Structure formats: structure tokens, C-alpha cells
N, C-alpha and C positions, 0 to 999 in steps of 0.2 A: 487661374495661379499664374501671377505672373514670372515668366522668366527674366531673371535680372543679373545685370555683370556690375553694378552700381555700387558704389563705396556706401550710397545712401540705406542700402537692405537690411533691416533688422531682425535677428533671432527667426529666419524662417519657421512656418508650418509644416511646408515640405521644402524637400529640396529636388532639384532634378537630375539623374541619372543620364547623362549623357550618351554610355555605350565606348563604341568604341573610336576615337574621332578622328575623323578622316576617312571614315571607312563607311559612312554610316550609308552609303547606296548600296553597299555591299551587305548590310547587316539581316537579309532575308538569307543569303547564301551562305553565311558566316555560321546561322544559326542551324543547319542542316548538321553539323558534327557535332554541337552542342546539344541538341537534341536527342541524337543518336548515343550521346556519352550517359545521356539521364536517362534513357531507358534500359540502356546496359547495368548502370549505377541500381537503378529499382529493383529490375528482374532479376538479376546477379545477386543482391546482396540480402532480396527475400527469397530465393532459392536456399542460398545459404543458412539464413535462420530456418527455412521451414525442414531442411535434409540432416540438418545438425538436432535438430528438434524428435525429428521423426526416427531415425535411426542411434539405437541406443550404442551401439561401437563405437560411437563419435563423440560420446557424453567424457569427452576428456579435455583437461585444461587446455589444451592447445585447440583445441575447438570450440571452448569458454572464448579465450580470447579473442578466435577469428570472427564468432557473434557480437563481441563488443565493437569490435574493428568494423562488421557489417553497420550497426547500430550508428556509429559515427559518420559513416559515411552515407547511410539515408540523410540522416539530419544535416552533413553540410552539404550535399546535393540541393536537398529541399528547401534549405535557407538563400540557396544563390540560384540558381540555374529556371527555377520558374517567373522570378521575376525577369530574369534577363531574359530569356525568352519572349517574355511579354516586353519587352523593349524593341526587340529583335524583327515580331512579327507586329505589335500593334500600336508602336510608339508609345505606351505608354511607360512614360519615364517619369514621374511623378512618383516621391515617396513619402509618407508623413514620417516628420521628425523622429517621431517617437518607434513608429516602426524601422524608419534608419540606421537607428541605436539599437534596436532590437534584433538586429540580424547581423551587426556588426558585432553585440555580444554572443551571438549563437555560435557563427561560423569561427571568432578567435577562441573562446571557450572547448570547443569542440576541436580543434584543432590541437591545444594541448592535452587533450581529454586521447585523443588520437594519436599525440606521439607519446603518451604515458603507458597507454596500451602496446605500444611496439617495442617498447623496455619489458614490461610484458611478459612479451612472447617472445623476444630475445633470451631473458631469463629461462623462460620454460626449454625454448629449444637446446640453450646450454647443457641443461640436466639429458632431455632427452636424446640430441644429438649426439651424446658419448660421454660426456665430463662425470656424470653422475647416475645414470640410468636406475640402478638397484634402490637409490633413494629415491628417486621421482615421485613414486606412488605416496610417500609417506611425507614430501616436503611441499607436493602443491595440492593440497587437498582440495575439496570442493570450497569448504570454509575459509583459505587461505586465498582462494582465487575471487570469489565473494568479496574479500576484506579489500584486494588487491585494486579490484573494479570500482567500489566503493571510493576508495581514496583518491583514482584518477581523476574519479568525475568531481568530487570535492575540492581537489587541487584546479583543477580548471576551471570549474565554476567560480573557485575565490579570489583565484590570481587574478582572472579579468575582468571581475567585477568592479574595480576602479576604472578600466578602461573607459566604458559609456557613460559613469556619472562624472568624470573629467568633462569629457566629451559634450556633456548637458550641461555644464556649467559656464559654459563659453559662450559670451556674446560673439554674435554672427553678422558679419558687414559687410563684407566682401561679395559675395555672389553666393546663388542657392545650387548654384551649376556644378554637380560631380563629376569628373572627367574620368567616370570609372564603371564599369556594369553592375557594381553593387557597391555597399557602402562600406567601404574598402576604410580604415580605422584614419590612417595618416592625407588620405583624400580628403575626408571629413573634414579634420580636425585644422586642418592647413584654410579653411574656409573662415577661421574664428580672427575677428578682431584684438586679440589679446593674445598676451603673452603665454605659448601653448609648452613651456617648455618640459614642464610639468609632467605633461600627457605624454612629450616624446622622452623625456627619461624613462618614465615610467613603464612604456612600452618597450622600450631599448631591453629594460631589464628584466623586463620578462622573458624576453624571448630571447636574452642572451644566458639567462641564470636557468631556464625551465628550457628550454633549447637542446643549448647549450651541455647541460649535465646529461639530456635523455641522450645524445648522440654521444655521447664520452662512456657513458652505460653498456651503451649499443655497442660501442668498438670493441669495450675491456670483454664485452662478454663472446663477440665473435673471434676476439681473440682467443680465447682457449679455444674454441671452438676449431678454429684453424689448426691450431697447435695440435690438439685429438685427432684431428682428419688426418694430417700430414706423419702422425704418428703409426697409422693404421697400416699394415703389413704389403697389400696389395692394394693397383689401380683400383680395381673394380670395388673393393672396401670405401675406399676414398671416395670413389663418385658417388654411390649410392649413400653414402651418410652427409655428401655435402648437398647431394639433392633434396635432402630432406628440408634444408633451409633454403633453395633457393628461391622460391614462391615470397619467402618471408624479405629477404634481401631486398628483393624487386621491388615490393610494397615499399621498405621503406626508402629508396633512392627516389621512386615517383611522389612519396608525399612533402621531402626536404629540399628536394631539387629545385619544383616549380616554385616552394614557394619561398627557395631562398634569390631565384629570381625576381619573383615579383616583390622584394622588400630592396632588393637591390635597382633594381631599376626602376623605383618609383622613386627612390629620395633623390638621385641627381634629375634624373628627366621625367615627369610625373605622364607625359605623352606613351611613354612607352609600356608604363603597368597593367593597362588591360591587354596587350600583346602578351602575357604571363598570367592568367589567371588560375588561381587555383583551382577549379572547376575540371580541368583536365586530367588531374589526377585521380578523380572519384570514379572514374568504370575502371580501372586498372586493377582492383583487389578481385573481381571476379573474373578477368580473363587469366590470371596468374593461377588459379583453380585450373584451366581449360587443359593440362597436361595429363593424358591418358592415364598416367599412374599417382596422381593424385584422388583420394580416396573420395571427397565429394565429386569430383567428376565422374568418376566410376559408379557412384551412386545416380547421378543422373542417368548416367548411358543405361 
């Protein structure tokens, strides 16, 4: 496959993932932390699934949502990191056009799914952590949890579907080189020799509408939680109650902040985007459970 920067290049059958531009000589060293992250993500998330399945005392809405989150992280990490590591280790930079769009779809849809699960977990924590504990078991039944999970999957799958469909429809004539470690949406469609306003506006609409609403609902939920926490009579009670939500808050921050950095750096300065890859967050969920008082941690030990 010829690597082309020519404007005569049309409709590539493959793209070339450049990796991290300017740091090609250090790719092997850069791969070490990413390989470690992938190992932690795989082992940690499978451990979560295994323990929750095996231990009946963890068959609760909070842990069902945690399992959903673990599955989304497994899909996201497997969608991104194996190809990234093959670039770093074997200089395997080519990716089929259809495979590129498939990777784009899985990354975006499962990020939206993950965002929806974080909202559901905030809603669950709002009841468990204080606001209405007596009604929790009747409000979040297994049937309701399953319906919430299905709704988040359908929302992510349907809202993101037009993005790769539009990307496939554009003619590509500038180059087949993507300055990234995976098929990031904006990095791909910028290679089209057509007006991509529809793609840009739709992706922005999904980002602001979906993620904006999710963050709003999470903030509203935690506002209620914090009000309830600060109304408790003793400091120990406040700290103990806040501890039930600490790991969830860490996961929220680790999910949204790197994605925001990637979004902001890619638009004004594309060369910076690979330095803020989404995969850096995928190992974080298992680590948030490695606190001595967390039920899953105690099961492992």
C-alpha cells in the first residue's frame, strides 16, 4: 500500500495510522505504560465480573452497573490498544477503511454507553448513599436495572451510527495518513475532499447533547448526595457516607476529563491529540476498587 500525501489520492482502501508524530523513535518505550494499562484493564475488569458473578451478596444494582461499566471498558480497551501496540511494536500502521470505521463506531458508541452507565450509577448512589434508602430495593429492581442497561446500549448504538455512515460517504483525496494511534473521528473526516460540515455538526451535537445532559444529571444527583451528607450529625458519619461515592467520582473524572482534553486539543492543534488518548482512562476502574474497605477488594484478598 502506497503512503500518500498527494491531493490525487482518492478513496483509500486502507489508512495509515501514524502513531504519535515526532516521537516515532520512542514508540517502543511509550508502549510500556500502555501495555501495562491494557493488562490492568483486562485482568481487573474480568476479576470484577468473576467476583460479582460468584458472590451472591454482590447481586445488587450498584454491582450490576459496575459489571456493565467493566464490559464497556473491556470493549473500549480492546478496540484501541491492540492496534496501538502493534503500531508501537511492529510498525503495523495500515488499517482497512471498513475496519477503521468499525473501530471508530465501537469507540464512540461505547463511550456514550459508558457515560449513560455513569449516570445510572449516580442515580443508584443517590438512593443508596442517603437520599431514599428505604425505597431503594423497590425502586431499582433487577427488571429496572436491565431496562436501564438496554436503554443505554440502544442510545449509544443509535446516536453514534450516523457518524461512521457519514464518514464512509465522503470522497477522500488529500492523504491516507491519520496523525493518530487509532481512527479518531475528526482525524479521519478531515482527510475528506468535501464539505464535512454535516459530520462536524452532528458529532458536536451528540457530544454536547448526550455528554452535556449526562454530566448535568450526574451533577444534580451528587448535589442531592452532598446536601444529605452535610446534614449528617457527625464527621465520621459524613466521611463514611462520602466514601461510598468516592470511587464513582474518581471514575467519572477519569472518563470525562481525558476525553475533553482529546476533544479540545484535536480541533485547534491536531498534532497534540495523540498525547491525550482515551485509553489512558481504561485501567482506572479496577484501581479505584483497590481500597481496603471496598467489598470487591475484600473478596479478592
